[in-house]
N, C-alpha and C positions, 0 to 999 in steps of 0.2 A: 408558972413555968411549964407545967404539964400541958395546960391548954395551948400555950404557944407552940410547944413541940408537936402536939397533935394537929394544930392548924397548919403548921409548916409541912408536916407529913402528908396531909390531905392535899395541899396545894401542889406538892411535888408529885404525888400520884396522878393528879389531874393533868399536870404538865407532861408527864411521861405518856399518859394515855393520848393526849393531843398529838404528841410527836409520833407515837406508834400509829395512831389512826391516820394521821396525815400521810405518813409513808405508805400505809396500806392503800389509801385512796389514790395516791399518785401512781402506785403500781397497777391498781385495777384500771384506772383511766388509760394509762399507757398501754397496758396489755390489750384492752378492748379496742382502743384506737388502732393499734398495730394490726390486730386481727381483722378489723373492718377494712383497713387498707389492703391487706393481703387477699381478702376475699374478692377484690376487684380483678384479680388475675384470671385470664381466660385460658383454661387448659386445652381448649380445642384449637388454639392458635399458637404460633411460634414467633420468636423474635420480639421486636418492639411492639407489635400489635397485641401480643399476649399481656403486656404489662401496662398498656395505656390506661386501663381501668384503675390500676394501682396509682399511677401518676396523677390521674384526675382526682382520686379520693385524697391523696396526700395534699394536693393543692387546695381542696375544699377545707381540709383540717387547718392548713396554714392560713387560709383566708379567714376562717372563723376565729382563730386565735388573734389575728391582726385586728379584726373588727372589734373583738372584745377589749383588746388593749386600748384601741382608740376611744371606745365608749367610756372606759374607766378614766382615761386621760381627760376626756371632755367633761365627765361628771364624777369626780372622785368621791362625792358623797355616797355613791352606790356601794362603796366599800363598807359603809356602816351596816348594810344589809348582807353583803357577800361574805364578809369575814365571820360574822356570827353563824351564818348558814354553813360555812366550811367547817367551823369548829364543832358545830352540832353533828355534822356528818362524820367528822373525824372521831368524835367520842363514840358514836354508834358503831363505827368500823373497827375501833380498837378492841382487842380481845379482853374479855373480863378477867379480873384477877381471881385468885383462889379465895380471897376474902369476900368477894362479891358473890361467889358461888360456893356456899357451904357444902361439904360433902354429904351426899345422900346415900341411904342404904341401897346396896346393889339389888336391882330387881331380880326376882327368881327367874331362872331360865324357863321359858315356856316349853311345855311338852310338845313334841312334834305332832302336828295334826294328822289324823288318819288319812292315808292316801297321798301324803306329800313326799313321795319318794323322788329321788333325782330324776328318774325316768319320766314321771308324770309332770314334774316341773318343767323338764325339757320339752315335753309334748305341748304343754300349755304355752311356753315361750314361742315355740315354732308356729303354733296356731295363731298366736297374737301377731307375729310378724306377717304371716299370710294375710290376716285381716287388715293390717295397716297398709299393706301394698294394694290390696283390693284389685282393681282392674288396671293399675298402672304397671309399667315395666319394672319398677323397683321403688326403693325408698332410701333417702339419705339417712345416714346414721344420726345426724344432728336432729332431724325431724323425729326419728324413732325415739331417741333419748328424751327429747322435749315432751313428747306425748306421754312417755312413761312417768317423767317427773311431775307432770301436771296432774297425774293421778296418784301421786304419793309413792311412786316406785323409784328405786335407784337414787334416792336423795343423796346429794353430795358426790355422786359418781361422775367423773369427767369423761369426755369423749374418748381419749386414748384407752382408758381402763375399760370402758364399755365395749370398745372394739376388740380389745384383747380377750375379754370374756366371751364374746360371740365366737371369736376364732378358736378359743379353747374348746368350744362346743362344736367345732367343725361346721360352723355356719359361715360360708365364704363371704368375704367383704372385698368389694372391688375398690381399688384406689381412686378411680374416677368413674362415676356413674351419672349419666345425663338424665335428670328428671325435671320436668317443668322448665326446660331450657337452661338449667344450671348444672355444672359438673361438680360433684362432691363425692367423698367416700360414701359408699352405700352398698346395699344388698340388692342384687338383681333377682327377679322372681325365678328365672331359669336356673339359677345356681342353688336354689333352696331344695332340700329334700321334700318329698311329697307331704301334703298335710297329714298329720298323725291320725291314725285310726284307733278305735277303741282297743286297748290292750297291746298296741304296737310298742316294740322296744326301740329306744333312741339310738341303739348301737354304740358309737364311740363316746358318747357323753359320759363324764365321770363325776361331775360336780354341779350343784344347783347354781342357777344364776344368782348373783349377789343382790342383796338389798342395800340400802344406804349404810346399814351397820356392819355389813360384811365386805363392802367394797374395799379393794386394795388401795 
């Protein structure tokens, strides 16, 4: 009886994970697809011309969904591969339960390294932004955040929080900045304070830039 109850509990937990993971996957796919469609908007144009890119991308998505549906209708045996693949992805996307993640001892808080004052962290961040802009007129926030996360910084920090952090540091962010022929929120080199010098004070900055563990 106990074995039957345990097996039933395990099957129920797996079904719940499949449901939760499927919902998560659908949300992710929908969000990313909508973001890709919105990215086709031309902010340098007005009226219908500004949204032609969005319309074209929406048609591409619709055409892709229709083609996939026709392929499955023509070869339903593909579902034997697609359904297990979806279930596997859903299980990976579902959050782990407390039972699968036993509590661990809290790590000791690391001592603050010498020289890591908010002023010096601000100077390092400002120098980093200048380096990423290089000889260009500026840099998009998405590119700046992607570069940071590729090097293990700001893990889990999304674009709005990244922008809010920069603005709290009085680093101006333009709503639309044209770099490489594309308009996106970004930082123009002319809006930045001068590159920090040794011993320079950051002025209005009051808090260090967050890492993944301190991001809001």
